[in-house]
GUFI-222366 format. One record per residue (C-alpha): residue in three letters; x, y, z. Coordinates in steps of 0.001 Angstrom, whole numbers, padded with zeros to 6 digits, always signed. Example, Ala and Ser with C-alpha at 12.3 -4.5 7.8 and 13.67 -1.06 7.14 Angstrom:
// residues 2
ALA+012300-004500+007800/SER+013670-001060+007140/
//
This chain:
// residues 693
UNK-010143-045083-018048/UNK-011348-047933-015775/UNK-007884-049520-015556/UNK-007104-052006-012779/UNK-005590-050314-009753/UNK-002500-052509-009972/UNK-001902-051266-013521/UNK-002197-047658-012355/UNK+000366-048286-009617/UNK+002737-049933-012082/UNK+002505-047052-014586/UNK+003106-044436-011910/UNK+006045-046293-010403/UNK+007679-046699-013805/UNK+007113-043036-014649/UNK+008584-041884-011329/UNK+011462-044411-011273/UNK+010229-045813-007952/UNK+011147-049217-006483/UNK+009212-052455-007029/UNK+005499-051655-007532/UNK+004561-054641-005380/UNK+005662-052696-002294/UNK+003048-050005-002906/UNK-000618-049800-001886/UNK-003445-047629-003237/UNK-005657-045824-000737/UNK-009063-044455-001737/UNK-009299-041023-000070/UNK-012607-039855-001574/UNK-014600-040132-004776/UNK-012062-038309-006936/UNK-008648-038582-005270/UNK-006391-041591-004704/UNK-003125-041820-002807/UNK-000239-044209-003469/UNK+001995-044969-000482/UNK+004760-047478+000164/UNK+003779-050382+002401/UNK+007229-050466+003942/UNK+007563-047076+005664/UNK+011346-047506+005957/UNK+011743-047394+002182/UNK+009684-044313+001360/UNK+011562-042323-001297/UNK+012075-038757+000020/UNK+009001-039244+002211/UNK+006845-038463-000814/UNK+003145-039186-001301/UNK+001939-039345-004877/UNK-001531-038045-005644/UNK-003592-039039-008684/UNK-006585-036857-009531/UNK-009251-037123-012151/UNK-009109-034519-014924/UNK-010565-031023-014426/UNK-013233-031699-017082/UNK-014370-034877-015319/UNK-014474-033108-011952/UNK-016495-030246-013435/UNK-018987-032651-014998/UNK-019340-034683-011792/UNK-019815-031569-009637/UNK-022390-030146-011993/UNK-024392-033374-011851/UNK-024181-033463-008059/UNK-025354-029839-007837/UNK-028508-030778-009756/UNK-029302-033516-007207/UNK-032654-033412-005422/UNK-030938-034371-002162/UNK-030096-031234-000175/UNK-027213-032995+001621/UNK-025660-034079-001667/UNK-026160-030592-003097/UNK-024500-029048-000025/UNK-021483-031349-000325/UNK-021251-030584-004045/UNK-021327-026822-003467/UNK-018707-027167-000732/UNK-016436-029059-003161/UNK-017161-026488-005865/UNK-016151-023621-003570/UNK-012776-025317-002957/UNK-012159-026460-006535/UNK-013062-023106-008123/UNK-009792-021596-006950/UNK-008047-023571-009686/UNK-008265-021737-013007/UNK-008158-024946-015064/UNK-011169-026363-013242/UNK-012945-022995-013385/UNK-012493-022850-017162/UNK-013900-026364-017587/UNK-016842-025689-015283/UNK-017743-022434-017027/UNK-017380-024087-020437/UNK-020199-026536-019681/UNK-023296-025905-021770/UNK-025286-024867-018728/UNK-022896-022222-017425/UNK-024574-019157-018926/UNK-028289-018750-019431/UNK-030376-016076-021098/UNK-030769-014043-017906/UNK-027043-013349-017965/UNK-026089-015299-014856/UNK-024700-018737-014042/UNK-027680-021069-014208/UNK-027247-022846-010918/UNK-026661-019514-009142/UNK-029888-018181-010576/UNK-031811-020976-008903/UNK-029795-021387-005724/UNK-029303-017741-004709/UNK-033021-017038-004970/UNK-034348-020121-003226/UNK-031916-021169-000478/UNK-030213-019764+002588/UNK-027701-020820+005205/UNK-024734-022993+004245/UNK-026075-023665+000749/UNK-026139-019959-000018/UNK-022780-019369+001668/UNK-020960-022022-000399/UNK-022768-020915-003545/UNK-021633-017304-003180/UNK-018110-018428-002243/UNK-017855-020514-005419/UNK-019289-017617-007429/UNK-016659-015201-006123/UNK-013856-017684-006836/UNK-015082-018434-010381/UNK-015569-014760-011253/UNK-012176-013897-009851/UNK-010432-015647-012753/UNK-011830-013062-015200/UNK-013272-015696-017545/UNK-016792-014205-017473/UNK-017432-010459-017722/UNK-019202-008786-014815/UNK-021363-006898-017310/UNK-023296-010098-018107/UNK-025259-010031-014848/UNK-028840-008873-014610/UNK-030496-006279-012379/UNK-032465-009075-010656/UNK-029194-010689-009549/UNK-027842-007344-008286/UNK-031069-006712-006355/UNK-030809-010118-004701/UNK-027181-009623-003646/UNK-027977-006103-002371/UNK-030893-007500-000345/UNK-028511-009793+001551/UNK-026397-006766+002507/UNK-029389-004692+003619/UNK-030909-007364+005887/UNK-030341-006682+009566/UNK-029638-010324+010470/UNK-027702-012247+007843/UNK-025223-015098+008042/UNK-021679-013699+008359/UNK-020265-015740+005461/UNK-023147-014741+003172/UNK-022726-011080+004119/UNK-018971-011200+003439/UNK-019400-012769+000004/UNK-022242-010389-000900/UNK-020121-007359+000001/UNK-017196-008779-002004/UNK-019469-009254-005042/UNK-020790-005689-004801/UNK-017242-004314-004546/UNK-016140-006226-007658/UNK-019226-005109-009598/UNK-018622-001449-008777/UNK-014887-001523-009512/UNK-015146-003469-012776/UNK-017996-001728-014558/UNK-019264+001849-014637/UNK-022648+000553-015791/UNK-022841-001842-012845/UNK-021847+001001-010505/UNK-024966+002877-011600/UNK-027144-000193-010949/UNK-025549-000993-007587/UNK-025804+002656-006489/UNK-029547+002517-007176/UNK-029979-000587-005009/UNK-027790+000286-002033/UNK-026589+003532-000472/UNK-023646+004316+001762/UNK-026123+005034+004534/UNK-027341+001414+004378/UNK-023755+000147+004696/UNK-022903+002212+007783/UNK-024627-000151+010322/UNK-022163-002924+009391/UNK-019335-000744+010792/UNK-020955-000854+014233/UNK-020302-004583+014722/UNK-017176-006284+016040/UNK-016375-008603+013117/UNK-013283-007090+011470/UNK-013793-009051+008234/UNK-017301-007597+007813/UNK-015969-004126+008627/UNK-013166-004563+006064/UNK-015549-005632+003286/UNK-017945-002809+004207/UNK-015226-000151+004010/UNK-014082-001699+000713/UNK-017579-001262-000778/UNK-017802+002310+000557/UNK-014403+003060-000996/UNK-015486+001555-004316/UNK-018677+003647-004369/UNK-016649+006768-003496/UNK-014081+006015-006188/UNK-016630+005554-008981/UNK-019074+008291-007960/UNK-019173+011594-009883/UNK-017747+014621-008089/UNK-021098+016136-007061/UNK-022228+012843-005521/UNK-018960+012534-003577/UNK-019434+016000-002130/UNK-023048+015156-001253/UNK-021878+012005+000549/UNK-019246+014098+002323/UNK-021978+016309+003776/UNK-024365+013464+004685/UNK-022243+010508+005796/UNK-018500+011108+005976/UNK-018307+012407+009539/UNK-020324+009411+010809/UNK-018179+006944+008821/UNK-014959+008427+010223/UNK-016352+008386+013772/UNK-017455+004729+013558/UNK-014183+003657+011952/UNK-012188+005353+014706/UNK-014353+004019+017550/UNK-014996+000462+016311/UNK-011918-000321+014215/UNK-008900+001818+015137/UNK-009631+001858+018878/UNK-010692-001795+018904/UNK-008661-004280+020932/UNK-008131-006397+017806/UNK-004939-005778+015796/UNK-005568-004276+012357/UNK-004667-006743+009591/UNK-003053-005743+006283/UNK-006271-005712+004256/UNK-008057-003490+006798/UNK-005002-001170+006913/UNK-005120-000902+003120/UNK-008839-000070+003096/UNK-008343+002570+005822/UNK-005535+004059+003736/UNK-007808+004153+000666/UNK-010593+005803+002707/UNK-008100+008397+003974/UNK-006892+009158+000430/UNK-010431+009446-000947/UNK-011399+011719+001948/UNK-008514+014099+001252/UNK-009234+013952-002487/UNK-012520+015731-001765/UNK-010319+018816-001321/UNK-008924+018554-004852/UNK-011654+020696-006409/UNK-010911+023649-004096/UNK-007153+023055-004434/UNK-007379+023413-008217/UNK-009811+026367-008212/UNK-008311+029817-008813/UNK-009756+032810-007029/UNK-011648+035256-009207/UNK-010467+038734-008124/UNK-013783+040163-009384/UNK-015979+037749-007365/UNK-017419+039747-004470/UNK-018303+036654-002395/UNK-014700+035488-002530/UNK-013407+038986-001782/UNK-015668+039073+001276/UNK-013656+036168+002762/UNK-010520+038320+002660/UNK-012502+041187+004251/UNK-013560+038750+006993/UNK-009920+037828+007693/UNK-009106+041533+008040/UNK-012146+042194+010236/UNK-011315+039389+012696/UNK-007657+040450+012975/UNK-008144+044249+013213/UNK-011724+044598+014466/UNK-011152+047410+016955/UNK-008780+049260+014685/UNK-011260+049050+011784/UNK-014116+050420+013839/UNK-012060+053410+014834/UNK-011234+054161+011217/UNK-014669+053822+009664/UNK-014843+057330+008432/UNK-012626+059187+006008/UNK-012010+059620+002313/UNK-011697+056823-000227/UNK-007941+057329-000515/UNK-007551+057154+003242/UNK-009595+053910+003476/UNK-007624+052432+000578/UNK-004371+053273+002321/UNK-005694+051713+005526/UNK-006707+048501+003714/UNK-003302+048266+002036/UNK-001555+048666+005378/UNK-003698+045941+006968/UNK-003192+043526+004070/UNK+000543+044019+004461/UNK+000230+043154+008165/UNK-001724+040032+007186/UNK+001297+038962+005147/UNK-000112+038999+001618/UNK+002331+039427-001261/UNK-000010+041742-003155/UNK-000926+044415-000612/UNK-003302+046275-002942/UNK-005310+043299-004203/UNK-004590+040162-002108/UNK-007045+038126-004230/UNK-004238+037797-006787/UNK-002263+035689-004274/UNK-004865+032934-004546/UNK-004715+032566-008328/UNK-001822+030107-008018/UNK-002884+026433-008280/UNK-002291+024436-006276/UNK-003327+025421-003583/UNK-005900+027837-005042/UNK-008970+028516-002906/UNK-008068+025740-000449/UNK-005492+028041+001160/UNK-008106+030752+001688/UNK-010528+028163+003152/UNK-007853+027092+005645/UNK-007081+030662+006659/UNK-010759+031427+007263/UNK-011214+028192+009281/UNK-008195+029116+011428/UNK-009473+032670+011958/UNK-012960+031503+013013/UNK-012205+028339+015022/UNK-008873+029347+016580/UNK-009467+033084+016761/UNK-007127+033866+019664/UNK-004170+032072+018041/UNK-004940+033757+014698/UNK-005055+037263+016178/UNK-001891+036631+018220/UNK+000110+035497+015167/UNK-001034+038414+013000/UNK-000471+041124+015644/UNK+002805+039557+016821/UNK+004275+039692+013332/UNK+002885+043095+012474/UNK+004792+044564+015440/UNK+008185+043218+014251/UNK+010579+044806+011858/UNK+009605+044265+008243/UNK+012479+041914+007498/UNK+011791+039747+010599/UNK+008026+039386+010286/UNK+006600+035966+009368/UNK+004075+036760+006570/UNK+000870+034954+007588/UNK-000766+035106+004150/UNK+002228+033894+002166/UNK+003020+031260+004820/UNK-000550+029912+004746/UNK-000532+029579+000964/UNK+002835+027771+000864/UNK+001976+025620+003881/UNK-001313+024487+002319/UNK+000562+023535-000847/UNK+003118+021607+001230/UNK+000445+019712+003201/UNK-001265+018712-000053/UNK+002065+017300-001276/UNK+002703+015411+001984/UNK-000805+013878+002001/UNK-000828+013439-001820/UNK-004148+015194-002301/UNK-005552+014455-005757/UNK-003595+011235-006332/UNK-005272+007835-006741/UNK-004713+005348-003901/UNK-001899+002847-004375/UNK-002764-000842-004675/UNK-000165-001999-002131/UNK-000031+000806+000441/UNK-001161+000408+004079/UNK-000002+003819+005322/UNK-002977+005371+007124/UNK-002840+007882+009996/UNK-005313+007294+012872/UNK-005437+010995+013814/UNK-007179+011897+010530/UNK-010170+009762+011584/UNK-010723+011692+014817/UNK-012201+014855+013278/UNK-014558+015519+010364/UNK-012426+018595+009461/UNK-009085+016894+010038/UNK-007232+018632+007188/UNK-008222+022084+008454/UNK-007231+021156+012020/UNK-003967+019763+010667/UNK-003327+023109+008986/UNK-004106+025043+012180/UNK-001503+023069+014134/UNK+001113+023416+011389/UNK+000669+027175+010844/UNK+001341+027737+014559/UNK+004381+025462+014268/UNK+005630+027534+011323/UNK+005370+030764+013319/UNK+007184+029146+016282/UNK+009988+027792+014059/UNK+010349+031192+012365/UNK+011042+032792+015741/UNK+013440+030006+016812/UNK+015439+030445+013590/UNK+015338+034261+013926/UNK+014497+034201+010252/UNK+014199+037084+007842/UNK+012229+037301+004614/UNK+015265+035884+002729/UNK+015094+032735+004891/UNK+011490+031912+003978/UNK+012326+028792+001926/UNK+014738+027523+004600/UNK+012034+027830+007239/UNK+009573+025934+005032/UNK+012116+023115+004597/UNK+012582+022820+008366/UNK+008808+022855+008958/UNK+008331+020118+006358/UNK+010961+018004+008116/UNK+009274+018588+011486/UNK+005877+017534+010109/UNK+007126+014417+008299/UNK+009158+013286+011324/UNK+006125+013726+013579/UNK+003914+011766+011156/UNK+006270+008769+011104/UNK+005184+007733+014619/UNK+001519+007750+013469/UNK-000058+009690+016370/UNK-003490+008461+017470/UNK-004864+011980+017837/UNK-004215+015546+016730/UNK-003201+016387+020303/UNK-000504+013696+020226/UNK+000715+015079+016904/UNK+000865+018558+018419/UNK+002820+017262+021442/UNK+005292+015497+019176/UNK+005886+018742+017274/UNK+006621+020537+020533/UNK+009570+018161+021042/UNK+010834+018729+017493/UNK+012125+022257+017919/UNK+014577+023797+015457/UNK+017426+022978+017866/UNK+016347+019333+017983/UNK+016162+019182+014183/UNK+019734+020491+013994/UNK+020872+017803+016445/UNK+019132+015076+014436/UNK+020649+016341+011218/UNK+024127+016459+012776/UNK+023776+012930+014139/UNK+022621+011589+010769/UNK+025388+013447+008990/UNK+027997+011916+011293/UNK+026618+008448+010642/UNK+026704+009014+006903/UNK+030048+010847+006759/UNK+032130+009730+003819/UNK+035902+009934+003999/UNK+037396+011325+000794/UNK+041138+011139+001344/UNK+043134+008965-001042/UNK+044271+006319+001530/UNK+040705+005924+002763/UNK+039364+005546-000759/UNK+041994+002891-001523/UNK+041069+001007+001642/UNK+037401+001183+000677/UNK+038137-000297-002730/UNK+040125-003102-001114/UNK+037408-004227+001299/UNK+034464-003633-001070/UNK+034583-007172-002609/UNK+034418-008682+000897/UNK+031305-006639+001688/UNK+029698-007559-001638/UNK+030264-011258-000924/UNK+028652-010788+002508/UNK+025599-009132+000906/UNK+025393-011933-001662/UNK+025360-014577+001072/UNK+022635-012668+002937/UNK+020467-012505-000199/UNK+020865-016237-000844/UNK+020062-017016+002801/UNK+016882-014956+002493/UNK+015899-016878-000651/UNK+016453-020113+001285/UNK+014038-018864+003968/UNK+011481-018124+001239/UNK+008737-015525+000786/UNK+004953-015635+000609/UNK+003690-013839-002496/UNK+000131-012557-002955/UNK-001729-013408-006141/UNK-003150-010197-007624/UNK-005586-010334-010526/UNK-007048-007533-012625/UNK-010410-008083-010978/UNK-009942-007335-007313/UNK-007590-007736-004382/UNK-007335-011358-003319/UNK-006349-013254-000215/UNK-004606-015952-002297/UNK-000992-016792-001705/UNK+001886-018852-003052/UNK+005277-019539-001570/UNK+008733-019807-003129/UNK+012075-020676-001562/UNK+015554-021738-002610/UNK+016938-025131-001607/UNK+019821-025104+000936/UNK+022262-026236-001757/UNK+021206-023296-003982/UNK+020317-025603-006887/UNK+016481-025711-006936/UNK+013602-023232-006488/UNK+010659-024854-004672/UNK+007238-023203-005051/UNK+003535-023922-004659/UNK+000108-022501-003750/UNK-001042-021910-000165/UNK-004526-021809+001323/UNK-003646-018905+003606/UNK-000760-016675+004571/UNK+001784-018770+006559/UNK+002923-017834+010054/UNK+006515-018991+009433/UNK+008647-020784+006907/UNK+006983-023336+004648/UNK+008936-026645+004421/UNK+010261-027789+001046/UNK+008229-030998+001144/UNK+004913-029148+001117/UNK+005775-027166-002045/UNK+004693-029184-005072/UNK+006659-027566-007910/UNK+010408-027328-008592/UNK+012564-025263-010927/UNK+016280-026155-011231/UNK+018490-023064-011067/UNK+020507-024474-013971/UNK+017401-024140-016195/UNK+016994-020405-015495/UNK+017902-018345-018571/UNK+017235-014791-017384/UNK+015480-012546-014860/UNK+013299-009739-016262/UNK+011596-006895-014397/UNK+008884-004256-014829/UNK+007309-003891-018267/UNK+009398-006749-019663/UNK+007489-009228-017485/UNK+004817-011174-019412/UNK+002195-010640-016668/UNK+002723-006848-016826/UNK+002646-006187-020569/UNK-001115-005559-020701/UNK-001250-003335-017633/UNK-002535+000208-018210/UNK-001124+003542-017097/UNK-003088+003795-013827/UNK-001073+004684-010735/UNK-001844+001353-009041/UNK-000559-000461-012133/UNK+002630+001635-012046/UNK+003046+000550-008431/UNK+002764-003090-009500/UNK+005284-002571-012303/UNK+007875-001537-009720/UNK+007334-004801-007810/UNK+007057-007242-010735/UNK+009752-009640-011914/UNK+009808-012929-013835/UNK+012150-015887-014177/UNK+012599-017176-017742/UNK+013374-020870-018078/UNK+013471-023318-020977/UNK+012506-021496-024182/UNK+009380-019483-023407/UNK+008265-020495-019900/UNK+008038-017885-017134/UNK+007606-017962-013359/UNK+005940-014636-012534/UNK+006286-012757-009244/UNK+004783-009636-007667/UNK+006765-008808-004535/UNK+004838-007753-001402/UNK+007022-004660-001060/UNK+010138-002949-002435/UNK+012386-004622+000129/UNK+011386-008157-000945/UNK+011626-007133-004606/UNK+015255-006069-004129/UNK+016103-009191-002100/UNK+014714-011565-004740/UNK+016073-009812-007825/UNK+019490-009540-006151/UNK+019436-013193-005078/UNK+018369-014467-008501/UNK+021040-012362-010224/UNK+023623-013719-007771/UNK+022568-017285-008631/UNK+023083-016490-012320/UNK+026498-014947-011642/UNK+025330-011446-012517/UNK+025833-008147-010701/UNK+023403-007158-007942/UNK+022216-003658-008868/UNK+019216-002903-006665/UNK+018793+000199-004513/UNK+018789-002067-001474/UNK+022220-003463-002392/UNK+023655+000034-002784/UNK+022195+001038+000566/UNK+023545-002075+002298/UNK+026939-001570+000681/UNK+027131+002034+001934/UNK+026002+001084+005451/UNK+028287-001924+005878/UNK+031231-000245+004182/UNK+030999+002855+006369/UNK+030661+000694+009481/UNK+033674-001438+008530/UNK+035719+001659+007713/UNK+034957+003247+011078/UNK+035894+000056+012911/UNK+039191-000243+011039/UNK+040051+003430+011586/UNK+039024+003478+015243/UNK+042636+003439+016455/UNK+043526+006351+014161/UNK+041074+008796+015682/UNK+042509+012330+015894/UNK+045529+011221+013857/UNK+046132+013040+010607/UNK+046318+010584+007701/UNK+048635+011915+004981/UNK+047289+012295+001487/UNK+050298+010499-000025/UNK+052255+007563+001376/UNK+055581+008370+003062/UNK+058635+008136+000755/UNK+060576+004915+000598/UNK+064027+005485+002165/UNK+067202+005050+000160/UNK+069006+001761+000242/UNK+071652+001483+002975/UNK+075334+001580+002019/UNK+075734-002019+003246/UNK+073680-004806+004690/UNK+076055-005752+007484/UNK+073464-005529+010232/UNK+070941-007742+011913/UNK+067819-007197+013993/UNK+067976-008752+017413/UNK+064512-010121+018182/UNK+065344-010459+021872/
//
């Protein structure tokens, strides 16, 4: 408005109730930002620095004019400023609303000229600004032309390309594929997974992360036949390079890389879904031949000696052998594979085990066929149920979660990792069966123990299948019983009446302790990730409670902090007294338009909002379930409401049991009566005294 600087200072000081304006000075920081500071440093109010910025519309107009400059240095500075400013949605809206934002080719006008004609830093800042502007979801990805896609794909395919340009190009391709089926078709025509593989051979983890993200996106959007084709051509090489250059690298794996490895693992296992959901056709001779092959490998010598004879005799011989193989239907074992899941996947696993681990296969079959009927471990039935169990453990057929980082390195060490996983587990099942001295009636109990052995072994995330196998060797049935007993002792709940009354008495003390812990955690603060509907972002904001529990401080961050963020650096405040309610899940305003996809359901479980004033909300998406429980509990405690999260119940049980055991330590091995002892009758007189000496 071209006001005198002194007038600006006066207005600001009056608006902020600051001391005499004459004690303040105005410092020109750059062309658009000014800073007001007190001349007398001893009188600075709360150590604050006030910042005045020009409006978003003015900044957008100025930047656009600077971008059009003929001076390359001025254009570079303008693009650098644009890349930083585009993170703000208000500025992005103003910039995109300029008349020149969209041209007939379906692309931002200045990008059309810059991305085709320049390289180096100019191109890097241009693509960075493009990614930031598109990330707000103001412009549809479908508006972009094939020429633009070809240009971005060409940057990815070049053998020597600036790292920043390559990162942004990969990020753009990922967003295009994930946000539009039509764009997936166009991107898939310009770039193949084979052309992306060389980027996995480098040492830059960011490039590797973006590359795996694009591969995952192409996998996710591809039709089933194309996924299977990619499985044959590229998957083994991708897994090998990921294991050698990423998992075995000296660099620690960051959260985003862990998430992309998890997604790749899920998509790899989902290639098995088709076989898992395919029933066997008992009339299909090719499928029946697989069962004949299992019989031939197990009873080769015996079959050769019984080649001759009548039809009835051969039929009887086949039935006997199928019973030894452990099929439920001895006459026609093909019927066993009509259950889905696991369908034909179980038969595939059995054949792989018979061919690639032939000695172990023959030993298991012959060992069980020589036992009494009730003590034999049925190989066929066990294989079918085990395959179904492994599919449940690895969640075969489910879409990857948006917030999960749970990948297992050992599944990247072998191109047939699921089959090898099965081979290890079927031998474990046979070993556990013998240790339990199980009979056919104990089948389900054995399967429960085997599932516990497998899940416990997976929790340590072995680096190889051999390590997984070694871990299982230490988890014998006896060891599982010891672990169960130990856990049961730790979780033992006393049910006698005196104990229950004592629990009720000390429960309020424990609840107050939990409340104080939640409020202390809110005072430490949490870094929250901003997640849009477009793509995963590395944008963060921080929120923490003031030490006096009266104000929530929050503000945006450039990057994830290494420790606590001080109150002074958080720009925004929300008085606790202004908070009206805390809502969660579908009731949150930023969750109401989410669809029914699994990743959206995951977000719903982590979403909560703070309602203040009449219709204003502060929206959160917790990084994990633990932080979600901490924050919802803490906010409810501030409002004087009950803390009802799963985490609170768990803490209450843990602390209460611990306190009870400490208080009852001196009563060990002493029988506590169910009812209190009777009160004695009153004495006939009170002529007595207790001598304290």
